[in-house]
Each structure stands twice: as structure tokens, then as C-alpha cells.
N, C-alpha and C positions, 0 to 999 in steps of 0.2 A: 504494500500500500504506500503510495507516495502522498505525503502530506502537503508538500509545497505551501502555497499560501491559501489558508482556509478562512472562512468568516470568523471562526473561533480565534485564529491567530490575530486577525485584524482587531477583534474585540479586545484581546489581551494587550496588544500594542497600544491601544488607546484608553485603557483603564486608567483612572486616577492612580497616582502612586500609592496611596494608602490601600486602595482596593487591590491593586496588583500585589502589594506586599502581603496582604492577607491571603490571596490566592496562592502565592508562591510558598508561604509558610505551610499551607496545607499539602504542598508537594514535598517540601523538605524543611525541617525545623531549624536548620542552620541559618541564622540571620545573615552571616557573611555570604553564604551561597545566594540567598535571596537578593541581597543588595547588589551583588555582582551581576546576576541575571537581569535585574531591574535596570541597572546602569547602562546596559547595552541595547536597550530597546530603541527603536523598533527593530524587529526581526523581519527580514525579507521572506523567509520561509520557515516552516516548522523544523525542517532539517537543520537550519542555522541555529535555532533555539536549542535543539537537542545537542548539537555539537558544542555550543557554548556551555551548556550544562555539564557535559563530559569534561571539558577543559577546566571549568571552575572546580568541579569535584576533585579532579586530580591535584589541584593546588591547595585544597583546604588544609588548614593546620590541624594538629591533633585535637586542639580545643574545639575547633569548628566541627570536626568530625564527631566529637562527643556530643555537641549540640544537635547535630543531625540524627544521631542514634537515639537521643533522648525522646524524640518524637515518635518512636516506634514501640508498640506494646509487645510483650513476649508472644512468641508463636504459641497458638492455642488459647490465648487469652486476649482477643481483640478488645480494645477499649469500648465500654458500653456506649451505645449510641453513635459509634463511629462506623459508618457504612464503608468507608475506604478500607480500613484494616480488616473488617469482616469479609469484604469481597476478596481482598488479597489473600487472606488466610482460609479461604473456602475449603481448601484441601484438608483442613483439620476439623471442619464442621461435622463430617460424617465418620470421623475416626472412632474406633472402639474406645471404651472407657479405659482399657488397658494401655492403649497407645497414648491417650491423653495424659494418663498418669505418668507414663514413661517420659513424655515430652516435658512435663512439669519438672520431673526430677533432673532431666538433662539440662533444661533451661537454667535451673538453680545452680547446677554444677558449673555450667558454662559461665554464668554471671559471677560466681565466686572466683573462678579462674581469671576472667578477663575484666571484670568490673563493669560490664554493661550487658544488655540483653543480647541474645543470639539473634543476629540479623541475617536474613536471607530474602532474596526476591522470591516470595512465596507464590506469586501469581502462576497458576497452572500446575503447581507442585502438589503431590499427594502428601498426606500425613506421613507415610512411610518414607518418602523422599526427604522430607524435612528432618525426620528423625535420623536418617542415615547421614545427612549433611552435618548435623550437630555432632554426631558420634565421630565422624571423620575429622572435623575441624577442632575438636576440643584439645587435641594433642599439639596443635600449632603453637609456635612461639607468639608472643603478643605482637611482634612486628609483622609476622606473616598474616596473622588474623586481622590486624588493622587494615592491611592492603586488600584482603578479601572483602572485608566489610565495606571499604571504599568502593570496590567494584560492585558489590550487591546494592549499595545505596544508589550508585549511578544507574543501575538497571531499573530500580524502583522509581527514581526521578524521571527517567525516560517514559515509563508507562504512565505515570501521573501527569507529566507535561503533555503527553499525547492526548490524554483524556481531557485535559484543560483546554487545549486548542481545537478539539473536535466536539466538545459538548454541544448538544442541541442541533447537530447537523444531520 
């Protein structure tokens, strides 16, 4: 699917700064990421917006990355009333109680080891795939895991930005 220039992108490009900031915060909780995306408006194409997001994500400091992660609930426990995290974590919705309990245990072990929630681009992933991912990543060094998280956040941002610039079309 080619996004090019969409009515949603035109709408995003012309939003008042405070409205755009709010919309971007729903995509990514890092204020630094949001400011950088906002400062480069207008975008000629959705692809340019996504490329800018990737570039900005690659440059986020450790603190800004922590801010971005703080906006994500644990896998298997989407924030109440948050349709975005519920939609993205749909793969856990139909998981067995045993798998949900295992994910809770793994999430806690991961958080104890790394100091933040386990973060994965969960869109389209099954509960088993998410469980296998946390199991395989828990042995990573903090540096390895930080870069994996950066990549996963980038994927999530791309999905959310695409939704932002195609909503209502």
C-alpha cells in the first residue's frame, strides 16, 4: 500500500501545534520524539513522515527512550479504556489463563531485569509468539535489549502514524 499524500496527512500537517502534539503523544510518549516530528512539518508524503520517525527514533537518548517505553502497558494487561493497546495486544485476548499467567510472570521477571516493561510490536502476534519473544530476549544484555526495544518502538510508531494519517479515509 502506498500512502503518498493522503487527506489524513494533509489534516495532520495543518493541525494546530497543540492538537498535533496530543496526536503524536498518542503515537509515542517521548516528548522529544514528538517535538522532532512536529518541527519538520509539513510532510510531502506519509512515507516522508515514517522515514522521519525512523530517523528520530534512532537518535533518541536513553532518557527519551525510557519516556517512550513508559507509554506502553505490559503485554497482556492493556490499559483500561485504551483501545490502541487493546487492539495491538489482541493476540493475548484469547490466550489461555495458563498463558496469561505465564506472561505475567515473564513480564515481572523481565521488568526486574531491565527496569521497564517488555516491549514488542504486538500487532498481529499471537500470545505464544509474544511469550516466546520475552523468553528469548530476557537473556540479552541491557545494551542489546535497549536497541531491540528501539527497533520495536519504531515499528509501533510506524503502525500508529499510518493509522493517524489514514483515519477516516
